[in-house]
LUMTORFI-239557 format. One record per atom (N, C-alpha, C): residue number from 1; residue in three letters; x, y, z. Coordinates in steps of 0.05 Angstrom, whole numbers. Example, Ala and Ser with C-alpha at 12.3 -4.5 7.8 and 13.67 -1.06 7.14 Angstrom:
<node 1, 'ALA', <264, -114, 156>> <node 1, 'ALA', <246, -90, 156>> <node 1, 'ALA', <264, -66, 156>> <node 2, 'SER', <257, -45, 142>> <node 2, 'SER', <273, -21, 143>> <node 2, 'SER', <258, 1, 157>> 
% end
This chain:
<node 1, 'UNK', <2146, 2320, 2316>> <node 1, 'UNK', <2118, 2310, 2314>> <node 1, 'UNK', <2107, 2317, 2290>> <node 2, 'UNK', <2096, 2298, 2275>> <node 2, 'UNK', <2082, 2302, 2250>> <node 2, 'UNK', <2052, 2315, 2253>> <node 3, 'UNK', <2048, 2333, 2235>> <node 3, 'UNK', <2023, 2347, 2241>> <node 3, 'UNK', <2009, 2335, 2221>> <node 4, 'UNK', <1980, 2335, 2224>> <node 4, 'UNK', <1960, 2325, 2207>> <node 4, 'UNK', <1959, 2337, 2180>> <node 5, 'UNK', <1962, 2359, 2177>> <node 5, 'UNK', <1964, 2377, 2150>> <node 5, 'UNK', <1989, 2367, 2137>> <node 6, 'UNK', <2012, 2369, 2152>> <node 6, 'UNK', <2034, 2360, 2134>> <node 6, 'UNK', <2034, 2327, 2123>> <node 7, 'UNK', <2025, 2312, 2145>> <node 7, 'UNK', <2025, 2281, 2135>> <node 7, 'UNK', <2004, 2280, 2110>> <node 8, 'UNK', <1983, 2298, 2106>> <node 8, 'UNK', <1967, 2292, 2085>> <node 8, 'UNK', <1980, 2307, 2064>> <node 9, 'UNK', <1990, 2328, 2063>> <node 9, 'UNK', <2001, 2338, 2044>> <node 9, 'UNK', <2022, 2323, 2031>> <node 10, 'UNK', <2041, 2316, 2043>> <node 10, 'UNK', <2060, 2295, 2036>> <node 10, 'UNK', <2047, 2268, 2021>> <node 11, 'UNK', <2025, 2259, 2028>> <node 11, 'UNK', <2012, 2239, 2018>> <node 11, 'UNK', <1991, 2241, 1995>> <node 12, 'UNK', <1993, 2269, 1990>> <node 12, 'UNK', <1977, 2279, 1968>> <node 12, 'UNK', <1984, 2269, 1938>> <node 13, 'UNK', <2013, 2258, 1936>> <node 13, 'UNK', <2016, 2250, 1909>> <node 13, 'UNK', <2019, 2219, 1912>> <node 14, 'UNK', <2010, 2209, 1889>> <node 14, 'UNK', <2007, 2179, 1883>> <node 14, 'UNK', <2029, 2163, 1890>> <node 15, 'UNK', <2052, 2175, 1881>> <node 15, 'UNK', <2078, 2159, 1887>> <node 15, 'UNK', <2089, 2155, 1919>> <node 16, 'UNK', <2082, 2182, 1930>> <node 16, 'UNK', <2091, 2187, 1955>> <node 16, 'UNK', <2074, 2167, 1974>> <node 17, 'UNK', <2047, 2169, 1964>> <node 17, 'UNK', <2029, 2149, 1983>> <node 17, 'UNK', <2037, 2120, 1978>> <node 18, 'UNK', <2047, 2114, 1950>> <node 18, 'UNK', <2048, 2086, 1949>> <node 18, 'UNK', <2077, 2078, 1962>> <node 19, 'UNK', <2094, 2097, 1957>> <node 19, 'UNK', <2118, 2091, 1977>> <node 19, 'UNK', <2111, 2084, 2006>> <node 20, 'UNK', <2100, 2103, 2018>> <node 20, 'UNK', <2093, 2097, 2047>> <node 20, 'UNK', <2074, 2071, 2051>> <node 21, 'UNK', <2056, 2061, 2033>> <node 21, 'UNK', <2038, 2038, 2033>> <node 21, 'UNK', <2058, 2015, 2031>> <node 22, 'UNK', <2074, 2014, 2011>> <node 22, 'UNK', <2096, 1997, 2015>> <node 22, 'UNK', <2117, 1994, 2034>> <node 23, 'UNK', <2122, 2012, 2046>> <node 23, 'UNK', <2138, 2015, 2067>> <node 23, 'UNK', <2123, 2005, 2093>> <node 24, 'UNK', <2098, 2006, 2098>> <node 24, 'UNK', <2081, 1999, 2118>> <node 24, 'UNK', <2078, 1973, 2113>> <node 25, 'UNK', <2071, 1959, 2088>> <node 25, 'UNK', <2066, 1932, 2088>> <node 25, 'UNK', <2098, 1908, 2087>> <node 26, 'UNK', <2115, 1924, 2075>> <node 26, 'UNK', <2143, 1904, 2079>> <node 26, 'UNK', <2164, 1917, 2096>> <node 27, 'UNK', <2163, 1936, 2113>> <node 27, 'UNK', <2178, 1942, 2129>> <node 27, 'UNK', <2204, 1963, 2121>> <node 28, 'UNK', <2218, 1951, 2108>> <node 28, 'UNK', <2242, 1966, 2095>> <node 28, 'UNK', <2246, 1956, 2064>> <node 29, 'UNK', <2257, 1979, 2050>> <node 29, 'UNK', <2255, 1973, 2027>> <node 29, 'UNK', <2275, 1990, 2014>> <node 30, 'UNK', <2297, 1983, 1996>> <node 30, 'UNK', <2312, 2001, 1984>> <node 30, 'UNK', <2303, 2016, 1960>> <node 31, 'UNK', <2317, 2034, 1948>> <node 31, 'UNK', <2305, 2047, 1928>> <node 31, 'UNK', <2298, 2030, 1902>> <node 32, 'UNK', <2321, 2015, 1899>> <node 32, 'UNK', <2317, 1995, 1870>> <node 32, 'UNK', <2293, 1983, 1873>> <node 33, 'UNK', <2285, 1971, 1899>> <node 33, 'UNK', <2261, 1954, 1904>> <node 33, 'UNK', <2235, 1970, 1896>> <node 34, 'UNK', <2238, 1996, 1906>> <node 34, 'UNK', <2213, 2016, 1906>> <node 34, 'UNK', <2210, 2023, 1873>> <node 35, 'UNK', <2236, 2026, 1858>> <node 35, 'UNK', <2235, 2029, 1832>> <node 35, 'UNK', <2221, 2008, 1815>> <node 36, 'UNK', <2226, 1983, 1824>> <node 36, 'UNK', <2214, 1963, 1813>> <node 36, 'UNK', <2185, 1957, 1816>> <node 37, 'UNK', <2181, 1960, 1844>> <node 37, 'UNK', <2151, 1958, 1855>> <node 37, 'UNK', <2132, 1982, 1837>> <node 38, 'UNK', <2146, 2002, 1833>> <node 38, 'UNK', <2129, 2024, 1826>> <node 38, 'UNK', <2127, 2027, 1795>> <node 39, 'UNK', <2149, 2013, 1783>> <node 39, 'UNK', <2154, 2011, 1754>> <node 39, 'UNK', <2157, 2049, 1744>> <node 40, 'UNK', <2178, 2057, 1758>> <node 40, 'UNK', <2181, 2083, 1753>> <node 40, 'UNK', <2209, 2090, 1750>> <node 41, 'UNK', <2219, 2114, 1743>> <node 41, 'UNK', <2249, 2122, 1745>> <node 41, 'UNK', <2262, 2122, 1773>> <node 42, 'UNK', <2287, 2116, 1775>> <node 42, 'UNK', <2301, 2121, 1800>> <node 42, 'UNK', <2300, 2149, 1811>> <node 43, 'UNK', <2311, 2173, 1791>> <node 43, 'UNK', <2308, 2199, 1799>> <node 43, 'UNK', <2282, 2207, 1809>> <node 44, 'UNK', <2261, 2199, 1799>> <node 44, 'UNK', <2237, 2207, 1805>> <node 44, 'UNK', <2228, 2198, 1830>> <node 45, 'UNK', <2232, 2170, 1833>> <node 45, 'UNK', <2226, 2156, 1863>> <node 45, 'UNK', <2243, 2167, 1888>> <node 46, 'UNK', <2271, 2173, 1879>> <node 46, 'UNK', <2288, 2184, 1898>> <node 46, 'UNK', <2276, 2213, 1908>> <node 47, 'UNK', <2269, 2227, 1888>> <node 47, 'UNK', <2258, 2255, 1892>> <node 47, 'UNK', <2235, 2256, 1914>> <node 48, 'UNK', <2219, 2233, 1910>> <node 48, 'UNK', <2197, 2232, 1925>> <node 48, 'UNK', <2204, 2222, 1955>> <node 49, 'UNK', <2222, 2204, 1957>> <node 49, 'UNK', <2233, 2193, 1980>> <node 49, 'UNK', <2243, 2214, 1997>> <node 50, 'UNK', <2256, 2232, 1982>> <node 50, 'UNK', <2273, 2250, 1994>> <node 50, 'UNK', <2249, 2273, 2009>> <node 51, 'UNK', <2227, 2277, 1995>> <node 51, 'UNK', <2206, 2291, 2002>> <node 51, 'UNK', <2194, 2276, 2030>> <node 52, 'UNK', <2190, 2254, 2029>> <node 52, 'UNK', <2182, 2236, 2051>> <node 52, 'UNK', <2196, 2240, 2076>> <node 53, 'UNK', <2224, 2237, 2073>> <node 53, 'UNK', <2245, 2239, 2091>> <node 53, 'UNK', <2245, 2262, 2106>> <node 54, 'UNK', <2242, 2286, 2089>> <node 54, 'UNK', <2242, 2316, 2102>> <node 54, 'UNK', <2217, 2322, 2116>> <node 55, 'UNK', <2195, 2304, 2106>> <node 55, 'UNK', <2169, 2309, 2128>> <node 55, 'UNK', <2170, 2289, 2150>> <node 56, 'UNK', <2191, 2280, 2152>> <node 56, 'UNK', <2196, 2259, 2176>> <node 56, 'UNK', <2174, 2237, 2176>> <node 57, 'UNK', <2167, 2228, 2149>> <node 57, 'UNK', <2150, 2204, 2148>> <node 57, 'UNK', <2164, 2174, 2144>> <node 58, 'UNK', <2187, 2182, 2134>> <node 58, 'UNK', <2206, 2158, 2126>> <node 58, 'UNK', <2231, 2167, 2138>> <node 59, 'UNK', <2248, 2143, 2144>> <node 59, 'UNK', <2275, 2143, 2148>> <node 59, 'UNK', <2289, 2126, 2136>> <node 60, 'UNK', <2319, 2137, 2132>> <node 60, 'UNK', <2336, 2121, 2115>> <node 60, 'UNK', <2354, 2110, 2129>> <node 61, 'UNK', <2372, 2092, 2119>> <node 61, 'UNK', <2397, 2079, 2127>> <node 61, 'UNK', <2412, 2070, 2103>> <node 62, 'UNK', <2439, 2072, 2106>> <node 62, 'UNK', <2456, 2066, 2083>> <node 62, 'UNK', <2466, 2039, 2093>> <node 63, 'UNK', <2471, 2016, 2070>> <node 63, 'UNK', <2484, 1995, 2082>> <node 63, 'UNK', <2502, 1988, 2054>> <node 64, 'UNK', <2527, 1995, 2057>> <node 64, 'UNK', <2543, 1991, 2028>> <node 64, 'UNK', <2528, 2005, 2007>> <node 65, 'UNK', <2527, 1993, 1986>> <node 65, 'UNK', <2514, 2013, 1962>> <node 65, 'UNK', <2485, 2018, 1963>> <node 66, 'UNK', <2469, 2003, 1984>> <node 66, 'UNK', <2447, 2011, 1986>> <node 66, 'UNK', <2433, 2030, 2001>> <node 67, 'UNK', <2411, 2041, 2000>> <node 67, 'UNK', <2397, 2058, 2018>> <node 67, 'UNK', <2370, 2045, 2022>> <node 68, 'UNK', <2364, 2044, 2047>> <node 68, 'UNK', <2339, 2036, 2058>> <node 68, 'UNK', <2319, 2054, 2062>> <node 69, 'UNK', <2295, 2049, 2057>> <node 69, 'UNK', <2274, 2068, 2070>> <node 69, 'UNK', <2253, 2054, 2088>> <node 70, 'UNK', <2246, 2064, 2111>> <node 70, 'UNK', <2230, 2051, 2129>> <node 70, 'UNK', <2209, 2072, 2137>> <node 71, 'UNK', <2189, 2061, 2146>> <node 71, 'UNK', <2168, 2084, 2167>> <node 71, 'UNK', <2184, 2102, 2190>> <node 72, 'UNK', <2181, 2124, 2190>> <node 72, 'UNK', <2197, 2138, 2215>> <node 72, 'UNK', <2185, 2125, 2239>> <node 73, 'UNK', <2203, 2120, 2259>> <node 73, 'UNK', <2192, 2106, 2284>> <node 73, 'UNK', <2176, 2127, 2300>> <node 74, 'UNK', <2181, 2152, 2297>> <node 74, 'UNK', <2163, 2173, 2314>> <node 74, 'UNK', <2132, 2180, 2297>> <node 75, 'UNK', <2126, 2168, 2274>> <node 75, 'UNK', <2103, 2168, 2268>> <node 75, 'UNK', <2081, 2165, 2291>> <node 76, 'UNK', <2060, 2183, 2292>> <node 76, 'UNK', <2039, 2182, 2310>> <node 76, 'UNK', <2023, 2159, 2302>> <node 77, 'UNK', <2009, 2150, 2326>> <node 77, 'UNK', <1990, 2125, 2324>> <node 77, 'UNK', <1971, 2131, 2301>> <node 78, 'UNK', <1959, 2151, 2297>> <node 78, 'UNK', <1941, 2159, 2284>> <node 78, 'UNK', <1947, 2156, 2258>> <node 79, 'UNK', <1972, 2164, 2252>> <node 79, 'UNK', <1984, 2161, 2222>> <node 79, 'UNK', <1981, 2134, 2212>> <node 80, 'UNK', <1995, 2115, 2232>> <node 80, 'UNK', <1996, 2086, 2230>> <node 80, 'UNK', <1964, 2076, 2219>> <node 81, 'UNK', <1947, 2080, 2237>> <node 81, 'UNK', <1919, 2076, 2230>> <node 81, 'UNK', <1912, 2086, 2203>> <node 82, 'UNK', <1915, 2106, 2197>> <node 82, 'UNK', <1909, 2121, 2169>> <node 82, 'UNK', <1924, 2105, 2149>> <node 83, 'UNK', <1951, 2094, 2153>> <node 83, 'UNK', <1963, 2082, 2133>> <node 83, 'UNK', <1950, 2054, 2132>> <node 84, 'UNK', <1944, 2039, 2149>> <node 84, 'UNK', <1933, 2012, 2147>> <node 84, 'UNK', <1904, 2013, 2136>> <node 85, 'UNK', <1888, 2037, 2139>> <node 85, 'UNK', <1866, 2036, 2128>> <node 85, 'UNK', <1867, 2039, 2098>> <node 86, 'UNK', <1887, 2059, 2093>> <node 86, 'UNK', <1890, 2066, 2062>> <node 86, 'UNK', <1903, 2039, 2049>> <node 87, 'UNK', <1918, 2023, 2062>> <node 87, 'UNK', <1930, 1996, 2049>> <node 87, 'UNK', <1906, 1980, 2046>> <node 88, 'UNK', <1885, 1978, 2060>> <node 88, 'UNK', <1864, 1961, 2054>> <node 88, 'UNK', <1849, 1972, 2033>> <node 89, 'UNK', <1846, 1996, 2030>> <node 89, 'UNK', <1831, 2009, 2006>> <node 89, 'UNK', <1847, 2006, 1981>> <node 90, 'UNK', <1874, 2000, 1984>> <node 90, 'UNK', <1889, 2001, 1954>> <node 90, 'UNK', <1899, 1972, 1957>> <node 91, 'UNK', <1885, 1952, 1968>> <node 91, 'UNK', <1891, 1921, 1962>> <node 91, 'UNK', <1904, 1914, 1936>> <node 92, 'UNK', <1890, 1922, 1915>> <node 92, 'UNK', <1897, 1914, 1887>> <node 92, 'UNK', <1918, 1924, 1876>> <node 93, 'UNK', <1921, 1949, 1879>> <node 93, 'UNK', <1944, 1963, 1871>> <node 93, 'UNK', <1974, 1952, 1886>> <node 94, 'UNK', <1969, 1947, 1913>> <node 94, 'UNK', <1987, 1941, 1927>> <node 94, 'UNK', <1997, 1910, 1920>> <node 95, 'UNK', <1979, 1895, 1915>> <node 95, 'UNK', <1981, 1867, 1905>> <node 95, 'UNK', <2005, 1863, 1880>> <node 96, 'UNK', <1995, 1888, 1863>> <node 96, 'UNK', <2006, 1892, 1834>> <node 96, 'UNK', <2034, 1902, 1839>> <node 97, 'UNK', <2042, 1917, 1861>> <node 97, 'UNK', <2064, 1931, 1864>> <node 97, 'UNK', <2087, 1901, 1877>> <node 98, 'UNK', <2071, 1891, 1895>> <node 98, 'UNK', <2081, 1869, 1908>> <node 98, 'UNK', <2092, 1844, 1888>> <node 99, 'UNK', <2078, 1842, 1865>> <node 99, 'UNK', <2086, 1823, 1845>> <node 99, 'UNK', <2108, 1828, 1831>> <node 100, 'UNK', <2107, 1860, 1824>> <node 100, 'UNK', <2131, 1865, 1809>> <node 100, 'UNK', <2155, 1869, 1828>> <node 101, 'UNK', <2152, 1873, 1855>> <node 101, 'UNK', <2175, 1867, 1875>> <node 101, 'UNK', <2185, 1839, 1872>> <node 102, 'UNK', <2167, 1817, 1874>> <node 102, 'UNK', <2178, 1791, 1876>> <node 102, 'UNK', <2189, 1782, 1854>> <node 103, 'UNK', <2183, 1788, 1831>> <node 103, 'UNK', <2195, 1783, 1807>> <node 103, 'UNK', <2217, 1802, 1800>> <node 104, 'UNK', <2228, 1821, 1816>> <node 104, 'UNK', <2253, 1833, 1815>> <node 104, 'UNK', <2276, 1818, 1807>> <node 105, 'UNK', <2294, 1823, 1789>> <node 105, 'UNK', <2321, 1810, 1786>> <node 105, 'UNK', <2340, 1832, 1805>> <node 106, 'UNK', <2359, 1818, 1811>> <node 106, 'UNK', <2383, 1828, 1829>> <node 106, 'UNK', <2370, 1843, 1853>> <node 107, 'UNK', <2351, 1831, 1867>> <node 107, 'UNK', <2339, 1844, 1884>> <node 107, 'UNK', <2362, 1838, 1916>> <node 108, 'UNK', <2365, 1857, 1929>> <node 108, 'UNK', <2382, 1854, 1955>> <node 108, 'UNK', <2372, 1832, 1970>> <node 109, 'UNK', <2390, 1821, 1983>> <node 109, 'UNK', <2383, 1797, 2002>> <node 109, 'UNK', <2370, 1814, 2028>> <node 110, 'UNK', <2348, 1806, 2034>> <node 110, 'UNK', <2331, 1815, 2060>> <node 110, 'UNK', <2347, 1808, 2087>> <node 111, 'UNK', <2355, 1781, 2085>> <node 111, 'UNK', <2366, 1777, 2106>> <node 111, 'UNK', <2392, 1794, 2118>> <node 112, 'UNK', <2408, 1793, 2100>> <node 112, 'UNK', <2436, 1808, 2100>> <node 112, 'UNK', <2429, 1845, 2102>> <node 113, 'UNK', <2406, 1849, 2092>> <node 113, 'UNK', <2401, 1878, 2094>> <node 113, 'UNK', <2392, 1888, 2119>> <node 114, 'UNK', <2374, 1874, 2131>> <node 114, 'UNK', <2360, 1882, 2157>> <node 114, 'UNK', <2381, 1878, 2185>> <node 115, 'UNK', <2375, 1901, 2200>> <node 115, 'UNK', <2392, 1897, 2226>> <node 115, 'UNK', <2382, 1885, 2245>> 
% end
């Protein structure tokens, strides 16, 4: 079970918060999609994703060459409410990230990627 202090500590970084908000909005994203949406380097994004996974905020799955991240299914309801409120507060930033995501070249096929 995620403790509130750990939840907020993990989200105290802007990149980790953005990864969580993007996962909350888009469901499941691969590392390359997060790199495009956040306009940052793959090693940096991967490091933050590992921290979120270690905090049990995200889960990952591998499909071929891709690693996909989504919200951990055991997140408590209060955490989902907080993410929803944060997404509403960051609507402009999330729209910019979504625009970069939608214009990404070589984006993995969503239908083939989802189980």
